[in-house]
C-alpha positions as CSV (number, residue, x, y, z in Angstrom):
1,X,1.8,-0.4,13.6
2,X,-0.6,-3.3,13.3
3,X,-1.6,-5.0,10.4
4,X,-4.8,-7.3,10.8
5,X,-6.0,-9.9,8.3
6,X,-9.7,-9.3,8.1
7,X,-10.3,-11.9,5.3
8,X,-8.9,-13.2,2.0
9,X,-9.8,-9.8,0.7
10,X,-9.2,-7.2,3.2
11,X,-6.9,-6.0,6.0
12,X,-6.8,-3.0,8.6
13,X,-4.0,-0.7,9.6
14,X,-3.9,0.6,13.0
15,X,-1.0,2.7,14.8
16,X,0.1,0.9,17.8
17,X,3.6,1.5,19.7
18,X,6.4,-0.5,18.8
19,X,7.5,-2.8,16.0
20,X,5.0,-3.6,13.0
21,X,2.9,-6.8,13.6
22,X,0.7,-8.7,11.3
23,X,-2.1,-10.6,12.9
24,X,-5.1,-12.8,11.7
25,X,-8.6,-13.6,12.6
26,X,-7.7,-17.4,12.6
27,X,-4.7,-19.5,12.6
28,X,-5.4,-20.7,9.2
29,X,-5.3,-17.3,7.5
30,X,-2.0,-16.8,5.6
31,X,-0.4,-13.5,4.7
32,X,-0.8,-13.4,0.8
33,X,0.8,-11.4,-1.9
34,X,-2.6,-9.7,-2.2
35,X,-2.4,-8.7,1.6
36,X,1.1,-7.3,1.3
37,X,-0.1,-5.3,-1.7
38,X,-3.1,-3.9,0.3
39,X,-0.6,-3.3,3.3
40,X,1.5,-1.2,1.2
41,X,-1.3,0.7,0.3
42,X,-2.5,1.2,3.7
43,X,1.0,1.8,5.0
44,X,1.8,4.6,2.4
45,X,-1.7,6.4,3.1
46,X,-1.2,6.2,6.8
47,X,2.5,7.7,6.4
48,X,1.3,10.7,4.3
49,X,-1.6,11.3,6.6
50,X,0.5,11.1,9.7
51,X,3.0,13.6,8.3
52,X,0.1,16.0,7.3
53,X,-1.6,15.6,10.6
54,X,1.7,16.2,12.4
55,X,2.1,19.5,11.0
56,X,-1.5,20.2,11.4
57,X,-1.1,19.2,15.2
58,X,-3.9,16.4,14.7
59,X,-3.3,13.1,16.5
60,X,-3.4,9.9,14.4
61,X,-3.6,7.4,17.6
62,X,-7.3,6.6,16.7
63,X,-6.7,6.4,12.8
64,X,-7.9,3.0,11.3
65,X,-7.5,2.4,7.8
66,X,-9.2,-0.7,6.3
67,X,-8.2,-1.7,2.6
68,X,-10.5,-4.3,0.8
69,X,-10.0,-5.5,-2.9
70,X,-11.9,-7.5,-5.6
71,X,-10.6,-9.6,-8.3
72,X,-11.1,-9.5,-12.0
73,X,-10.2,-11.6,-15.0
74,X,-8.4,-11.6,-18.1
75,X,-6.1,-11.4,-16.8
76,X,-6.6,-12.5,-13.4
77,X,-5.6,-9.7,-11.1
78,X,-6.9,-7.0,-8.4
79,X,-9.4,-5.1,-10.2
80,X,-10.7,-2.9,-7.3
81,X,-9.2,-1.4,-3.9
82,X,-11.6,0.4,-1.6
83,X,-9.8,2.3,1.1
84,X,-11.9,3.7,4.1
85,X,-10.4,5.4,7.1
86,X,-12.1,5.7,10.6
87,X,-10.6,8.6,12.4
88,X,-12.9,9.8,15.3
89,X,-10.6,12.6,16.6
90,X,-10.3,14.2,13.2
91,X,-12.4,17.4,13.2
92,X,-15.2,17.3,10.7
93,X,-14.1,20.1,8.6
94,X,-10.8,18.3,8.2
95,X,-12.3,15.3,6.5
96,X,-11.9,16.4,2.9
97,X,-8.4,17.5,3.3
98,X,-7.4,13.9,4.9
99,X,-9.1,12.4,2.0
100,X,-7.0,14.6,-0.5
101,X,-3.8,14.0,1.5
102,X,-4.4,10.2,1.4
103,X,-4.5,10.1,-2.5
104,X,-1.0,11.8,-2.5
105,X,0.5,8.5,-1.5
106,X,3.0,7.2,-3.8
107,X,1.7,3.7,-3.8
108,X,-1.8,5.0,-4.8
109,X,-0.2,6.9,-7.6
110,X,1.5,3.9,-8.7
111,X,-1.5,2.0,-8.9
112,X,-3.3,4.6,-10.9
113,X,-0.3,5.0,-13.3
114,X,1.2,1.8,-13.5
115,X,4.8,1.2,-14.0
116,X,6.3,-0.8,-16.9
117,X,7.5,-4.2,-15.6
118,X,10.0,-6.6,-17.2
119,X,10.7,-10.1,-16.1
120,X,14.0,-11.6,-17.2
121,X,16.3,-14.2,-16.1
122,X,19.1,-12.8,-13.8
123,X,21.7,-13.9,-16.3
124,X,20.2,-12.2,-19.2
125,X,19.5,-9.2,-17.1
126,X,22.8,-9.0,-15.9
127,X,24.7,-9.7,-19.2
128,X,26.8,-7.1,-20.6
129,X,26.0,-5.0,-23.9
130,X,27.1,-6.4,-26.9
131,X,30.1,-4.8,-28.7
132,X,29.6,-3.5,-32.0
133,X,32.2,-4.2,-34.7
134,X,34.9,-1.6,-34.8
135,X,33.8,0.1,-31.6
136,X,36.6,0.9,-28.9
137,X,36.3,-1.1,-25.8
């Protein structure tokens, strides 16, 4: 699998043999946390589509997934993702099914239904629960 940084607000995932690689259009481009977030979404979508396609006997060798994002304010965050896929060998009667399958990705569902997140210093998070008076330890 290859992730290509297309800009500060976009990545492309392409299936290639061998280990995952991350490439950029220029040497100055840095793989940011936002690229990582988009890469996790693209990788998850690719995984579920690839599983479905394997069962349907459809090759994903030419599947390309692009993820673009926009920022929002108050608070500053990624406010929008746009995911597109280009899959020349996909039969036209399977496009709607592939889109539905892509939406089954767990990262996609997590972004639609965000988890509760807590941030604590490690010393407090690992602290044992307090003992109540009169309880048996």
